[in-house]
N, C-alpha and C positions, 0 to 999 in steps of 0.2 A: 339508776344513777345517771345515765345520760340518755334516757328515753324520752325526754321532753323535746319539743320542736325547736330546731335550731334556726334562728333568724340570721340572714345574711344582709348586712347593710352595704349600701353603696360606698360609704366612706371606708369600710373595711377593704372593699375591692380596690379602691383607689390607693389606699395605703399599701396593699399587697403589690400593686403595680409599681409604685414608687420605690419599694424595697428592691425590686428586681429591675430597676430602670436601666442599669448598666447592661445587664444581659439582654434586655429587650432592644436597646439601641445597637448593641453589637450584632444581634440577629438581623435587625433591619439594615444595618450597614453592609453585612455580608450579602444579603439578598439584593440590596441596591447595587452592590459591585457586580454581582453575577448578572443582574438585569442589564447594566450598562455594557458588560462584555457581550452578552447575548445580542443586544441591540446593534453594537458595532459589527459583530461577526455576521449577523443576518443582513445588515446593510451591504457589507462587502460582497457577500454571496449573491445578493440580488442584483449587483451591478454587473454589466457585461464585462467579461474577462478580456479586456483590451491590454495589449502589451504596452507598458509605459516606457517611453524612450526619453532619455536625458537629452536636453537641448544641446549641451556641449558635445556629447557623442554624436548626435545627429549632424551638427555642423562639421565635425571631423569626417563623417561619412560622405557628406556632400562635397567637401574639398577633395577627398581621395577619389571620389567618382569623377569629379571635374578634371582632376589631374590625369586620371587614367584615360578619360575620353579625349583630352587634348593630345596626349601622347599617341594614342591610336590614330587620331585624325592627322597629326603631323607625319607619322610614319606612312600612312596611306597616301597623303599628299605628296610626300617625297618620292614614293614609288610611282605614282601616276604622272608626276611632272618630270622626273629625272630618270629613275632606273628603268622603268618599262619603255619609255621612248628611246633611251639609249640602247636597250636590248633590241628593240625593233629596228633601229638604225644599223646596229651591228649585223642583224640578220639580213637586212636589205643589201648592205655593203658586201657581205660574204656571198649572198646569192648572185649579185651583179658580178663579183670577181670570178666566181665559179663559171657563170655563163660566158664571161669574156674568155676565160682560159679554155673552156670547151669549144667555143667558136674559133679561137685561135688554133687549137689543135686540129680542128676539123678543116678550116679554110686555109691555114698558113702553108705556103709552098715550102718554106724553110723547115717547119716541123714535120712535114710529110716526107722529107728526104731521108735517105738512109745514111746516117753519119759514117758507116763503115764502107760505103761505096757511093760516095757523093760526087757528082759531076761538077766541074768548075773550069773557068778560064782565067788565067793570070797574065798580067802584063806589068813588067818592071821597067821604069825609065828613070833617067837622071836628067838634071838641069845644069847647063853650063852657062856661065856669064864671062864675057871677055875681060881679060886682065892685062892691062898695058901699063900699069903704073908700078910704083915702088911697093914696099912691104905694107905700108898703111893702106894703100889702095887695094892690095891683095886681101887684107883683112876685111875691108868694106865689101869686096866682091863676095867673099865667103858668107858674110852676113846676108847679103842680098840674095844669094842662092838659097840659103836656108829659109829666108822669108818667102821666096817664091815657092819652095817645096811645101811649106806649111799652108800657103794659099791654095795650092792644088788639093791638099787633103781636106780643106774646108769647102771646096766647091760641091761636095756631095754631102747631104741631099741637095739636089739641084732645084731649079725653079720648076713650077708646075708644068711649063711647056715641055721641058726636057723629060720630066717624069711621065708625062702623057705619052711621049714618043717611045720611051723605054717600056711603058705598060703595053703599048701596041705591039712592040717587037716581041715581048715575052708572052703576050696573051694573058695577062693577069688582070682580074676584075678590080681588085682593090689596090690602090697605090701604097697603102701602109705596109703591105706585105713585100713591096719591092725593096724597101730600105734595108731589111735584114738579109736580103740576098746579095747586096752589093756593099763592099767596103773599100774605102780609099784611105791608105795609111802610108806612113813613112817610117824609115828606120830611126834608130836613136840619134844618129848624128845628122839627121835631116839632109841626107845625100841622095836618097832614092825614094821614089813614089811607087807604091804597089797597089794596083787595081785588081780586085778579085770579084768575079761574077759567078755565084753558085747556082747551078741549074743542071738538072740531069740531061736535058737536051743540049748537047755540046754545041751544036750548030747555032742554036738560039743564044747560048752563052757567048759564043764568039762574036755574033752580030751585036749583041748588047755591049760587049766590051769594046768593040771597034767604034760603035757610035758614041759611047761615053768618052773614050779617049779623044776622039776627034773634037767633040764638043768642048771638052775641057781645055785642050791645047788652043783651040780657036779663041775661046774666051780669054785665056791667059795672055795671048799675044795682044789682045785689045786692051787689057787692064793692067798687066804686070810689066815690070821693066823688061828691056830687051834681053832675051836669053835663047838658048838652043836646047831642044829636047832630044835626047838620045835614048832609043829603046835598048834596054840591056838584055831582056829575056822575055819570052812568052811561053805559055803552057796551056794546053787544053786536054782534059782527061778526067779520070776518076781517082779518088783518094780517100783516105780515112781522115775525118775531121774530128779531132779530139775536143775542140771547143764546142762543136755541135752536140757531141755526146753529153758534155757537161750541161749544155743549155737544155737539151731534151730532158735530162734527169731533173734539172731544176724546175722545169715547167710541170713535170709529173708530181714532183714533191710539193710544189706550190698548190697544185690541185688537191692533193691528199690533205695537206694542212688546212686548206680552205674548207673542204668538206668536213673534216674533223672539227674545225672551229665552228662551222655552221651547226653541227649536231650539239656541241656544247652550248652555243648561243640559244638554240631552240630549247634545250633543257633549262637553261637559266631563265628564259622567257616564261616557260611553263611554271617554273618554281616561283618566279616573281608574281605571276598571275594568281597562283594558288595562295601565296602569302597575302596578296592584296585581298583575295576573297576571305581569307581567315581574319584579316584586319577589319574588313567590313563587318564580319560577324562579331568581332570584339567591340567594334564601335556600336553595333546594335545592342549588344549586351551591356556595354558601359552606359549607353543612353538610358536603357531600362533601369539600370542600377542607380543612375543619377536621378531619374524621375522618382524612383522608390525612396531614395535618400531625401529628396526634397519634400516628398509627402510626409516622411517621418519627421523632418524638421518642422514642417507646418503643424503636424499633430502635437509635437513637443511644445511648440510655442503656444498653441491653443490650450494645452493642458494646464498652463499657469492659472487661467481663469477657472476652467472646469475643475481642477484639483482643489482650488480654494472653495468652490461651491460644494463639491462632494465632501470635503472635510467638514464644512459647516453643517451640511445635511446629516453626515454621520454623527457629528457631535450632538446635534439636536435629538436624533434618534436615541443615542446612548443616554442622554440626560433624561429623555422621556421614559425609557425603560428602567433607568436607575431610580427615578422617582416612583415609578409603578412598583418596582421590586422592593424599594425601601418601605413604601406604604403597605404592601403585602406582608413584608417582614415584620413591620411594626404591629400589624393586626395579628399575625400568627404568633408573634412573641407574647403579645398581651393575652391571647387565648391560651397559649401554653402555660403561662404563669398563673392565670386564673384557674385553669383546670387543675394544674398541679397543686395550687394552694387549697382548692376546695375539696379535692378528692385524694390528696396524698396521705391524709390522716396525721398531719403534723400540726402542732400548735403554732398559729400564726400571730395571734394577738390576745389581749386579755378577754375579749368577747368569747373566744373559744373556751376559756376557763369558766367564766361566769355563767355562760349559757348551758354548760354541760354538767357542772359539779355544784353541789350545795355548800361546799366548803368556802369559807371566806378567803378572799384574795388579799393577802397581807400587804402586798406591795408589788409594784412593777419597777424593776431596776432598769436603768438606761442601757442602750446598746453598748456592747463592749468595744465596738469600733465605730468610727465616724461614718455616717451615711449621708448621701445626698438628701436634701430636704428633710433633715432630721426632725426639726420642730414641726414641719407640716405633717409628717407621718404621725407624730405623737398626737397632734391635734385631731387628725382624722380618726385615730384609734381611741380617742377620749382620754389620753394620758396628759399629765402635767407637762407644761412647756418651760418650767423653770430650769435653772442650771442643774447639771448632773449631781453635784455635791449635795444640794438640798434634797433631791429626790432620794439619793442613797441614805442620807441621814434620817429622812422621814420613814423610809422603809425599815431601816434597822430599829428605830424606836418603836414602830408598830409591832415588829417581831418580838422585841424584848418585852413590851407591855403584855402581849398575849401569852408569853411563856411564864412570866412571874417566877415563882419558885419551883415550878414543875420541872421534872426531868424530861427534856425534849431534845430530840436530835434531828438533824437534817438528812433527808434521803433524796436521791436523784436517779431518774431512769437513764440519764445520759452520762456525760462526763462528770467526774467528781470535782473538777476544777471550779465549776460555778458554785457548788455548795461550799467548798473551801473558801472561796472569795467572800461569800456572805458571812461565814463563821469568823473570818478575820475582821470584818467590819464590826462584829459584836464583841470583839476582844475575847473570843473563844468562850463566851458565856453559853453559846449553843454549839454543840459538837456535830461533826460530820462523820457518818459511818459509810457513806457511799450508796451503792445500789443493792437493794434487798432482793432483786430478781435473779441475779446470777452470782452473788457473792455470799458464800456461807459464813464468812467471818462477820459480814455486815448483819446477817440474820442473828448470829450469836450475840453481837453487841446490842441489837435492838431490844433484847430482853431486859436490858438495864434501864430502859427508858419507858415512860408512860405514854408519851405522845410523840408524834412526828410532824414535821413540816416538809412538804414537798417542794423541791426547788426544780423548776422546769425552764427549759430554754426555748425561746421562740425560734421556729424554723428548724429545730433539731428534735425536741421531745415529741414522741408519738403518742396519740391518744390511747391506743391499746396498751402501750407500756404504762401510761399513767393509771389506766383502769386496773391493770394487773398489780401495780404497787398498792393501790388503795385496798384491793381485795386481800392482798397478803397482809397488809398492816392490820386490817380489821380482823382477819382470821387469827392473828397473833394477839388480839385484844388491845391494840394500841389506838389511841384517839388521834383523829386527823385534826390538827390544830388549824391548819390553813395551807395556802399555796403561795409561794413567791415565784413571780415570773421574771425571768431575765431576758 
């Protein structure tokens, strides 16, 4: 029945491809999309993995680094120009003060004396001015006397000649140590002048006191108003000097404070030096950070061009792989459709009927749904390209003319809907019983008819099922009137 050679026409293959054009294009589109993705991903992987830096962020980093560097430089400059020099000056001043205090304590006669057994020579004298007038003149005399006494107190320290003579009498090397050994003072009412020479050698103290008193009175007679000097008292001996005790304690306390201040100043200097070194390290780090940020900014600015170039190259690669994938998908889709059509065992067109079976092809009904290139597919398969209504009417008339008055039914190996559709076109002059392969009721009804018409669907009805239908119909003694292909 189907043992003759089957010819495959190119037009049939083209029609087969056009029927599955949507599936082929979808397959090509999927492979093209996968190809573009592969091209883009492979391009990205092939590029050096450089860290992309945004230009705005890079500019912010540069500004932050510049600000940090400027702050560190300003802090270091302030330390170098102000704080460290001030600390050095403080150290020098304190060292000089300590040296002076120690030299004073070592060389000073006054500091070397024992305040609890200190030798001294005292002389107290008063000044008298003649008063021969009335009360107003007496007041003027009192003022003159007070002025003279004040003048006496101001005569010491003396001139250099007098100090040199005193220095020679006392045997002291430095004149500045003489001034603290001798005091010339008056009482609160400016009535009495008190001369005190402090020296443990009482004989030298007396000589110094006598020389100083004589020098002062001689000078006063030359430069002051006329007056008389009267010695009130004199004393030479050892005594406790409370003021000297306080002075010694003050000097020792000053030395302790200066030494403590020197230690603090040295600590502060070391701390400032350490901080300056730390700030130098911060400046170095900030300079490196600024250099790195500037390089990042330069890279970010250069990325504008390189990024556009890389995007264009990536797009080209993606398009190339997309076209290649689409072409491969198109070829694979066509191969799959052709292989499936040739070896699936499903009726594809009227040639599959006419080349395999000796039964007449009563008609070819149009596709039940609209297809792309519908007329072109019909032309390739050798079918009529007129409108569907004319094709259906011609097929129905051909079916009715072959049936005549015989009792004929429609059978189908597939869905019964197709046979029912054709029966409806014949106004039920031909009945449908369904499939005789798996429907016992259809086989029972078949006994009522003398002939059968096979209704098969393109793309659904299988050749082995059609063969089984024909064998069963013949085994039941039924004539095969023909085949209608939908």
